[in-house]
MARVEX-412973 format. One record per residue: residue in three letters; x, y, z of N, C-alpha, C in turn. Coordinates in steps of 0.2 Angstrom, whole numbers, plus 5000, padded with zeros to 4 digits. Atoms other than C-alpha are relative to their C-alpha. Example, Ala and Ser with C-alpha at 12.3 -4.5 7.8 and 13.67 -1.06 7.14 Angstrom:
REM residues 2
ALA500449945000506249785039500450065000
SER499649944999506849955036499650055003
REM end
This chain:
REM residues 275
MET500149935000501649214856500650045002
ASP499449964999503049344855499850055005
LEU500149954995503349484868499650064997
ARG500449955003502649614856499349995000
THR500750015001501049534853499749995007
ALA500250014993500849484872499950075003
LEU500149944997501049664877499450044997
LYS500549975003499849724864499349985003
GLN500750034998498449604869499950025008
GLY500049994993498849634888499750075001
ALA500149934999498749824886499250014998
LYS500750005003497049804876499549985006
LEU500450034995496349694890499950055006
LEU500049954994496849824904499650064998
GLU500449945002496149964894499349995000
ASP500850025000494449884891499849995007
GLY500250014993494449844910500050075004
GLY500049934997494650034914500650015005
ILE499449994996496450014921500450064998
ALA499649945002497450174921500749984997
SER499450025003499050174911500149934997
PRO500050085002498650004902500649984997
ARG499450035004500149994891500649995005
LEU499450004995501450034905499949945005
THR500250064995500549914917500149944997
ALA499950075004500549774904500749994999
GLU499350015001502349804901500349985007
VAL499850024993502749794920499949935001
LEU500250074998501749634922500349954995
LEU499750055005502449554906500849995002
LEU499350004998504249594912500149965006
HIS500050044994503849524929499949924998
ALA500150075002503149364921500649964997
THR499450035004504649334910500750005003
GLY499450004997505949384922500550044996
LYS499649965004506649504909500050075002
ASP500049934999507149684910499850044993
ARG500349965006506549824898500550004994
SER499550005006508149834888500049944996
TYR500050065004507949654883499350004996
PHE500649995004506149684878500150044994
LEU499949955006506649834867500449974995
ALA499550035005508049734859499749934997
HIS500250075002507049564857499250005000
PRO500850004999505149604855499749944996
GLU500250055003505049454844500149935004
SER499950064996505549334857499449965003
GLU500650044998504349194861499949995008
LEU500150024993503549174878500049935001
THR500150074998503749014887499349995002
GLU500750014998502148924892499950025007
LEU500149984994502548954910499950085001
SER500049935000502849144907499350024998
TRP500749985002501149154898499549995005
ILE500550014995500249074912500150055006
HIS499949954995501049194925499750074997
TYR500249945003500649344913499250005000
GLY500750004999498849294912499750015007
ARG500350004993498649274931500150075002
TYR499949934998499449444933499550054997
LEU500549955003498349534921499349995003
HIS500650024997496849444929499950045007
GLN500049964994497349514946500050075000
ARG500049935001497649684940499250024998
LEU500749985002495849684932499650005006
LYS500450004993495249644950500250065004
ARG499849944996496049804955500649995005
MET499550004996497449734964500650044998
PRO499549955002498849864964500649964997
THR499450035004500349824952500549985005
GLN499450014995501549834967499949945004
TYR500250064996500649694976500149944995
ILE499950065005500749584960500749995000
THR499350015000502549614958500449995006
LYS499750004994502949624976500650055001
LYS499549955000504049774974499850074999
GLN500149935001504049964975500750045002
GLU499349964999505550084973499850065005
PHE500049944996505850214987500750025001
TRP499349974999507350334988500549964997
GLY499550035005508150234974500249935002
ARG499950074998508050064983499349964999
GLU500650045001506849924979499849965007
PHE500250034993505749864994499449954998
ARG500550055001504649714995499450025004
VAL500649984997502849754998499549944998
GLU500550045000501349645001499350035003
PRO500649974998499449675005500050025008
GLY500049994993499949675024500350075001
VAL499749944998500849845022499850054994
LEU500149955005500550015013500550004995
ILE499549995005501350044997500450065001
PRO499649944999502750175000499850054994
ARG500149955005502250334991500650054999
PRO499449955002503450464982500050055005
GLU500149944995502750604994500449985006
THR499750024993503450505009500850025000
GLU499249985001505250545002500150075003
HIS499949934997504950725008500249995008
LEU499850024993505150645026500749995000
ILE499350025000506850575022500450074998
GLU499749945001507350745014500050045006
THR500049964994506850835029500449985006
VAL499550034995507750725041500750024998
LEU499349995002509350735031500250085000
ALA499949935000509150925030500050035007
GLU500149974994508650965048500349975006
CYS499750034995509350835059500549944998
PRO499650055003510750735050500449975005
ALA499650034995511650705066499749955005
ALA500450044996510250605074500349935000
LYS499850064999510750445081499549955003
ARG500550054997509350375092499350024997
ILE500549995004507950365080499449955000
VAL500550055000506250285081499550014994
ASP500549995005505050255066499449965003
VAL500650034997503250225073499549994994
GLY500550025006502150125061500549984994
VAL499550015005503550045051499849984993
GLY500250025006502549965038500549954996
SER499550045004503649895024500750015002
GLY499349994997505149965033500450054995
ALA499749965004505550085019500350065003
ILE499749944997505750245030500649985005
ALA499550024995506750155044500649974996
VAL499450025003507950065032500350054996
THR499749955003508250215022500450055004
LEU499749954995508650325037500649965003
ALA499550044997509750185044500650004995
LEU499550005005510750175028500350074998
GLU499849935001510750365024500450035005
LEU499749974994511250415041500649965003
ASN499550054997512350265045499949995007
THR500150014993511550235061499449955002
ALA500550054998510350115071499450045001
VAL500749975000508450145070499649955003
VAL500550054997507150065081499350024996
ALA500749995004505450035072499549965003
THR500650044997503749985079499449994995
ASP500650015004502149925072499549955004
ILE500550044997500549855079499849944996
SER500250055005500349735064500649955000
ALA499550065001501349565065500249994993
ASP499950015008501149545046500550064998
ALA499549955003501949715043500749995003
LEU499450014997503349675055500449954996
GLN499650065004503749515045500250034993
ILE499849985007503749605028500650055001
ALA499549954999504849745036500649965001
ARG499450044998506049615043500349974993
SER499750025006506249545025500450064997
ASN499649945003506849725019500650015004
VAL499449984996507949755034500549954999
GLU499550055001508849585031500350014993
ALA499750005007508949615012500550064999
TYR499649945000509849785015500550005006
LYS499650004994510749725031500050075004
ALA500049934997510149885039500049995008
ALA500050014992510349915058499350035002
VAL500649984998508549925061499749945005
SER500350044995507749845077499250005000
LEU500850005001505849795075499749985007
ILE500450014994504649805090499349994998
HIS500750015001502849735090499750045006
CYS500449974995501849865100499650064997
ASP500449955003500550005098500450075001
LEU499649945000501350165093500749995003
ALA499450014997502850195104500049985007
SER500250024994502150115119500649965004
ALA499550044998503650005121500750035001
ILE499449965000504950145120500150035006
ALA499849974993505850205136499950084999
ASP500049934999505550385142500650034998
GLN499449965001506750515135500649964997
SER499450055003507750385125500150024993
MET500049995007507550455108500250084998
GLU499949935002508250605098499550024994
LEU500449985006507050595083499549945000
LEU500550045002505350515080499750024993
VAL500349995007504750495062499449955000
SER500650045001503050425057499650024994
ASN500549995005501850405043499449965002
PRO500650034997500250365053499450004995
PRO500649995003498550335047499750075001
TYR500349944999497650495043499550024995
VAL500549995005496350465030499350005004
PRO500750004997494550515036499649954998
GLU500450065001493350375037499450034995
LEU500549975004492150505028500250004993
ASP499750005006493250495013500049934996
ARG499950075002493150305011499749994993
SER500450025006491850294997500350034994
GLY499749975006492850414986500749984998
ILE499450035001494450314987500049954995
GLU499950055006495050214972500049935003
PRO500050074997494750024974500749975001
GLU499350034999496649984973500250025007
VAL499849984993496850074990499549975005
LYS500450024995495250044999499849925000
ASP500150075000495049864994500649955001
TRP499450045000496849804995500550025006
GLU499649984995497849915007499849995007
PRO500350014993497749885026499650065003
MET500449954998496349985033500350045006
GLN499849974994497150015050500650044999
ALA499449965002498650095041499850064996
LEU500349945005497450215031499650045004
PHE500649964998495950275041500150015008
ALA500049984993495950365058499450045002
GLY500649964998494250415063499650044995
ALA500449965005492950525054500450054997
ASP499649955003494150665052500749994998
GLY499350015002495750575050500550025005
LEU499649984995496450645066500149965006
ALA500150034993496150515079500749975002
ILE499450034997497950445080500550065003
TYR499549954998498850615082500150015007
PRO499949984993498450655100500449945004
ARG499650054997499150485105500750004998
LEU499350005003500650495094500450065003
PHE499749954997501050665100500249995008
ALA499850024993500950605118500549965001
ASP499550045000502050465115500750034998
ALA499449975002503250575106500350055006
ARG499849964994503350695121500349965005
ARG499850044995503650555132500749974999
ILE499450045002505050465123500650054997
LEU499549965003505950615115500450045006
GLN499649954995507350705125499850074998
PRO500149935001507150885127500450034994
GLY499649985006507650965111499949954994
GLY500150055006507150805101499550024995
MET500549985005506250815085499549954998
PHE500550055002504650745079499850024993
MET500249995007504150725060499549954998
ALA500550055002502550645054499650034994
GLU500449985006501550655038499350015003
ILE500749984998499850735039499650004993
GLY500450005006498350735027499850074998
ILE500349935003497550875016499550035005
HIS500449964996496751005026500049995008
GLN499950024993497450945043500550045003
MET499449964997498851075046499750045006
GLU500249954995497751195056499849965007
ALA500250044994497051055068500749975003
VAL499450024997498850985070500450055003
SER499749944996499551155074499750015007
ILE500349994993498351175088500249945005
MET499750054995498851005095500750015002
LEU499349994999500651055094500150065004
ALA499949934997500351225103500449995006
ALA499750004993500851165120500549945000
GLY499550054999502451075124500549994994
TRP499650015006503251095107500250074997
THR499749945003504351235098500249994993
GLY499850015007504851265081499549974995
VAL500550045004503251195074500050034993
HIS500149985007503251205055499849944995
PHE500350055004502551115040500450004993
VAL499650015006503451045024499549984995
ASN500550015005502451055008500349944995
ASP499850055006502450914994500150044994
LEU499949975006502750954976499450034997
ALA500649975002500951004974499850065004
GLY500149954996501151134987499549995006
ILE500550024995500051035000500449995006
PRO499750024994500651035018500049925001
ARG500050074999501250855020500449975006
LEU499650034994502450845035500050055005
ALA500049964994502250915052500749995004
VAL499350004997503950955061500050045006
ALA500049964994504151005079500649985005
THR499550014995505451015093499749995007
ARG500350014993505050945111500450065004
SER499749954996505251095122500249985007
REM end
């Protein structure tokens, strides 16, 4: 079977299975199975698949039909122009999280003592270490996440130190200039409405935070106040409709509280300075 026919059949299979963007997904999986890039496919659609490539392609299509995210099948996701390894033990980095990177670069580009709480794949920590040319400390309660983050740290030779702990519990008092975090903030009440690719595959402890999605923030803010130097900055992602509640939590002990919208105009990032 040639590449053109394999792509057509794969796209039809995914379409019949109710998978979004079936042709694009089939193309990504086919290229992953063959080890070819898109330019090769466009130039040589008549090339025959090897038996091994066909077996891999069939397995990938089957996994996607079971609603496994494409990124977990290919084990990679782009973030800030770099490719990161991802597996089911970590959240898949989202494009909207790049707003956190943009905000750090705009508001505190000189920060040197930085901690990323809830490192996951390491996308945020590695990106900041490379973009700011500085060392970053990163924590996570999940040993699996730390293992995946370590593979990305090593791949980019980034100056990131990884610590296994709950939130920032292992970080010394007033030792940091900047704390960044993409914590769990999805309400448990929303679980039934979340697509299977997320609720059935991504790590639950990195997604859900109590009935209203706000359970982590009081502890995260308390840790941030403890470890940040006076004048140190805090930046964390928040969920939809959480700005008002987060504002109230930051009313005491913080100054310069403001929120950064995503491209859809939704408040996505809470920013504050330790008073």
